[in-house]
C-alpha positions as CSV (number, residue, x, y, z in Angstrom):
1,A,-1.3,8.0,2.4
2,L,-0.7,6.5,-0.9
3,G,-1.9,3.5,-2.7
4,P,-2.5,1.9,-6.2
5,E,-5.4,2.5,-8.5
6,T,-6.4,-0.9,-7.8
7,G,-7.3,0.0,-4.2
8,G,-7.3,-2.5,-1.3
9,T,-4.9,-0.4,0.8
10,H,-5.5,-0.5,4.4
11,V,-5.4,3.2,5.7
12,T,-5.5,4.1,9.3
13,I,-7.2,7.3,10.2
14,V,-6.4,9.1,13.3
15,G,-8.9,11.4,14.9
16,V,-11.0,11.9,18.0
17,G,-14.5,10.8,19.0
18,F,-14.5,7.5,17.1
19,I,-17.4,5.5,19.1
20,G,-17.2,2.3,17.2
21,Q,-20.4,0.8,15.5
22,Q,-22.7,0.9,18.6
23,N,-25.9,2.2,16.6
24,T,-25.1,2.6,13.0
25,P,-21.9,1.8,11.1
26,M,-19.1,4.4,10.4
27,K,-18.2,5.2,6.8
28,C,-15.2,6.3,4.9
29,R,-15.1,8.0,1.6
30,F,-12.0,8.5,-0.7
31,G,-13.0,11.5,-2.8
32,T,-16.4,10.8,-3.9
33,I,-16.2,6.9,-3.7
34,E,-17.2,5.2,-0.3
35,S,-15.3,2.5,1.1
36,N,-17.9,-0.5,1.3
37,V,-18.3,-4.1,0.4
38,L,-19.5,-3.0,-3.1
39,T,-16.4,-0.9,-3.9
40,T,-13.7,-2.9,-2.1
41,G,-15.1,-6.4,-2.1
42,V,-14.4,-6.6,1.6
43,A,-17.3,-6.9,4.1
44,D,-15.5,-5.0,6.8
45,S,-14.1,-2.1,4.8
46,V,-14.4,0.2,7.7
47,V,-13.1,-0.9,11.1
48,F,-13.2,0.6,14.7
49,L,-9.8,0.2,16.3
50,T,-9.8,2.7,19.1
51,Q,-11.5,5.9,20.0
52,S,-8.9,7.8,18.1
53,T,-8.3,5.4,15.3
54,I,-10.3,3.6,12.5
55,K,-9.1,1.6,9.5
56,C,-10.5,2.1,6.1
57,I,-9.9,0.1,2.9
58,A,-9.3,2.3,-0.3
59,P,-11.6,1.6,-3.0
60,P,-10.4,1.6,-6.7
61,Q,-9.9,4.8,-8.4
62,T,-7.9,6.3,-11.2
63,A,-4.6,7.8,-10.4
64,S,-5.3,11.2,-8.6
65,D,-5.2,12.9,-5.3
66,V,-8.5,12.8,-3.2
67,R,-9.6,13.9,0.2
68,M,-10.6,11.3,2.8
69,Q,-13.8,11.8,4.7
70,V,-15.4,10.0,7.8
71,S,-19.1,9.9,8.8
72,L,-19.4,8.7,12.4
73,N,-23.0,8.1,12.3
74,G,-23.2,6.3,9.0
75,L,-25.2,9.2,7.5
76,D,-24.4,10.2,3.8
77,G,-25.0,13.8,4.8
78,D,-22.9,13.8,7.7
79,F,-19.4,13.2,6.4
80,T,-16.6,15.3,7.8
81,D,-15.6,18.6,5.6
82,A,-13.7,17.4,2.4
83,A,-11.5,20.5,2.7
84,L,-10.3,19.3,6.1
85,G,-9.7,15.6,5.0
86,A,-6.3,14.2,4.6
87,V,-5.2,13.6,1.1
88,Y,-4.8,10.1,-0.3
89,K,-2.7,9.7,-3.4
90,Y,-3.8,7.0,-5.9
91,H,-0.9,6.1,-8.3
92,V,-0.3,4.0,-11.3
93,A,1.1,0.8,-10.0
94,P,5.0,0.4,-10.5
95,V,6.2,-2.0,-13.2
96,L,9.6,-3.6,-13.1
97,T,11.4,-4.1,-16.5
98,G,14.7,-5.7,-17.3
99,V,16.9,-7.6,-15.0
100,P,18.1,-6.4,-11.7
101,M,21.8,-5.3,-11.7
102,P,23.7,-7.0,-10.5
103,S,21.6,-10.1,-11.2
104,A,23.3,-12.3,-8.4
105,G,24.6,-11.8,-5.1
106,A,25.8,-13.7,-2.0
107,A,23.4,-15.6,0.2
108,G,24.5,-13.6,3.0
109,G,22.8,-10.6,1.6
110,G,24.1,-6.9,1.5
111,T,24.4,-6.6,-2.3
112,T,22.8,-3.5,-3.4
113,I,20.8,-4.0,-6.7
114,T,19.3,-1.5,-9.0
115,L,15.9,-2.1,-10.3
116,T,14.5,-0.4,-13.5
117,G,11.0,0.2,-14.3
118,T,8.1,2.7,-14.7
119,N,5.9,4.5,-12.3
120,F,8.3,4.8,-9.2
121,R,7.6,7.6,-6.9
122,L,8.6,8.6,-3.6
123,G,7.0,6.8,-0.5
124,E,7.7,3.8,1.6
125,I,9.5,2.1,-1.1
126,R,10.1,-1.5,-0.4
127,C,11.6,-4.7,-2.5
128,K,10.2,-8.0,-1.7
129,F,12.4,-11.0,-2.4
130,W,10.1,-14.0,-2.7
131,T,9.7,-17.6,-3.8
132,A,6.6,-19.9,-4.2
133,A,5.8,-22.3,-1.4
134,A,7.3,-25.2,-3.4
135,E,10.7,-23.5,-3.5
136,G,10.7,-22.8,0.3
137,G,8.1,-19.8,0.7
138,L,10.7,-17.1,1.0
139,N,9.2,-13.8,1.7
140,L,11.7,-11.1,2.7
141,V,11.3,-7.3,2.5
142,T,14.0,-4.7,2.4
143,A,13.7,-0.7,2.3
144,A,14.6,0.8,-1.2
145,T,16.0,4.0,-2.1
146,Y,14.4,6.1,-4.7
147,L,16.7,7.4,-7.5
148,S,14.1,8.4,-10.3
149,S,10.9,7.5,-11.7
150,T,12.6,4.7,-13.4
151,Q,15.1,3.5,-11.0
152,V,15.4,2.4,-7.2
153,T,18.1,0.3,-5.3
154,C,17.6,-2.0,-2.5
155,P,19.9,-4.2,-0.5
156,T,19.5,-8.0,-0.8
157,P,18.5,-9.8,2.3
158,A,20.2,-12.9,3.7
159,V,18.7,-16.0,2.4
160,P,19.0,-19.6,4.0
161,V,20.4,-21.1,0.7
162,S,21.6,-19.6,-2.6
163,Q,18.4,-19.7,-4.9
164,L,16.7,-17.8,-7.6
165,V,14.2,-15.4,-6.2
166,S,11.4,-13.3,-7.6
167,I,11.3,-9.3,-6.8
168,S,8.5,-7.2,-6.2
169,I,8.2,-3.5,-5.4
170,S,5.9,-1.5,-3.3
171,L,5.7,2.3,-3.0
172,N,3.7,2.3,0.4
173,A,5.3,-0.9,2.2
174,Q,1.9,-2.6,1.7
175,D,0.9,-3.2,-1.9
176,Y,3.3,-5.0,-4.1
177,S,3.5,-5.1,-7.9
178,P,5.0,-8.1,-9.6
């Protein structure tokens, strides 16, 4: 799993024996930082989904690779072995710089644009083409192709009318940087 230093990424953890929050709340830890309302600002930072899946919200941390751990009974001393936990990669958020090339395309979509910036990395890279609610509330996402740490390409989506749009980028198909 991959997410920005700012945290807030919803991470689904797959395992066995998740019993829900019948007696005590479950806990998730990313490295040494627990996912809870104090670290994420979200009351339900750990949510039981099924007996084999739970959802945890990643707390903020500096760019690094950390191991995820789970406590099924809510006790601090009863987390799963860190060495066996899946790796979660915190990254510096990507920043778009310059103008997309080309900077215009047909309303029917399909134009491949090149975006330049910093901090791009392999992942589930997505481009979001959007407008404010006053301009129609456009919110369309396309898969991007990683070229380098400073360039990605993405196809433009079809839009109802020709218009100026903003573009944001995500490295995990969830958290977008302006």
